[in-house]
C-alpha positions as CSV (number, residue, x, y, z in Angstrom):
1,M,23.5,64.5,13.1
2,K,26.4,64.9,15.6
3,M,27.2,62.1,17.9
4,T,29.5,62.3,20.9
5,G,31.5,59.9,23.0
6,Q,31.4,56.3,22.0
7,K,28.1,56.5,20.3
8,T,29.4,55.7,16.8
9,R,31.4,52.7,18.0
10,N,28.3,51.5,20.0
11,D,26.0,52.2,17.0
12,I,28.3,50.1,14.8
13,K,28.4,47.4,17.4
14,E,24.6,47.4,17.7
15,K,24.2,47.3,13.9
16,T,26.7,44.5,13.5
17,I,25.1,42.6,16.4
18,H,21.7,43.1,14.8
19,I,23.2,41.5,11.6
20,C,24.3,38.5,13.8
21,V,20.8,37.8,15.1
22,Q,20.7,34.7,13.0
23,D,23.7,33.4,15.0
24,D,25.7,33.0,11.8
25,P,29.3,32.5,12.8
26,Y,30.5,34.4,9.7
27,R,28.4,37.4,10.5
28,R,29.6,37.3,14.1
29,L,33.2,37.2,12.8
30,A,32.4,40.2,10.5
31,A,31.0,42.1,13.4
32,A,34.1,41.4,15.5
33,I,36.4,42.5,12.7
34,V,34.5,45.8,12.3
35,E,34.3,46.4,16.1
36,Q,38.1,45.8,16.5
37,A,38.9,48.1,13.7
38,T,36.8,50.9,15.2
39,Q,38.4,50.4,18.6
40,D,41.9,50.4,17.1
41,Y,41.3,53.5,15.1
42,Q,39.8,55.5,17.9
43,E,42.7,54.5,20.2
44,A,45.3,55.5,17.6
45,M,43.6,58.9,17.0
46,E,43.3,59.5,20.8
47,Y,47.0,58.9,21.1
48,L,47.9,61.2,18.2
49,Y,45.7,64.0,19.6
50,E,47.0,63.6,23.1
51,N,50.7,63.0,22.2
52,P,51.4,64.7,18.8
53,D,55.1,64.3,19.3
54,G,55.1,61.1,21.3
55,R,57.5,58.2,20.7
56,K,54.7,55.9,19.5
57,K,53.7,58.5,16.9
58,V,54.9,56.5,13.9
59,D,53.0,53.3,15.1
60,S,49.9,55.4,15.7
61,I,50.0,57.0,12.3
62,A,50.5,53.5,10.7
63,E,47.5,52.2,12.7
64,K,45.4,55.2,11.6
65,L,46.3,54.8,7.9
66,E,45.7,51.1,8.0
67,N,42.3,51.4,9.5
68,E,41.3,54.3,7.2
69,E,42.2,52.1,4.2
70,F,40.1,49.3,5.7
71,F,37.1,51.6,6.3
72,R,37.3,52.8,2.7
73,S,37.6,49.3,1.3
74,G,35.1,47.1,-0.5
75,W,35.9,44.4,2.1
76,Y,34.6,46.7,4.8
77,Q,31.4,47.4,2.8
78,V,30.9,43.6,2.5
79,L,31.3,43.2,6.2
80,C,29.0,45.9,7.4
81,G,27.7,48.3,4.8
82,I,28.0,51.4,6.9
83,D,29.6,54.4,5.2
84,G,33.3,54.2,6.0
85,E,33.9,58.0,5.6
86,Q,31.2,58.7,8.1
87,V,32.7,56.3,10.5
88,I,36.2,57.9,10.1
89,R,34.8,61.4,10.7
90,Q,32.8,60.2,13.8
91,L,35.6,58.3,15.3
92,R,37.9,61.3,14.9
93,E,35.4,63.5,16.7
94,N,35.0,60.8,19.4
95,A,38.8,60.7,19.9
96,K,39.0,64.5,20.2
97,A,36.2,64.5,22.7
98,A,37.7,61.7,24.8
99,V,41.1,63.5,24.9
100,K,39.4,66.8,25.8
101,K,37.5,65.1,28.6
102,R,40.7,63.5,30.0
103,I,42.5,66.8,29.9
104,H,39.7,68.5,31.6
105,I,39.6,65.8,34.4
106,Q,43.4,66.1,34.8
107,K,43.2,69.9,35.2
108,R,40.3,69.6,37.7
109,K,42.3,67.1,39.7
110,R,45.3,69.5,39.8
111,V,43.2,72.3,41.1
112,E,41.7,70.2,43.9
């Protein structure tokens, strides 16, 4: 199943929010940790796709690797139980799609 845009991040948020229905502060914290990691990873990937030689490249690569390690960790599985490899693949696709969309919008604005 192929998802586009921010669907995976939203799916993860919905699943983690669902876990928090019991209003357990630890579960809310787990949801917030996972949500922040997905946001950080996608932003780093978007930067790398959009600026492969940018000056913040080293920082973005470090952020990417740090989050990939987190998504593959046992700690991540404890926090949310969603397949980390699937999340990584989907967030990469989301980042590519977001960058393509921004480039398309920029080109369209130049033409107008």
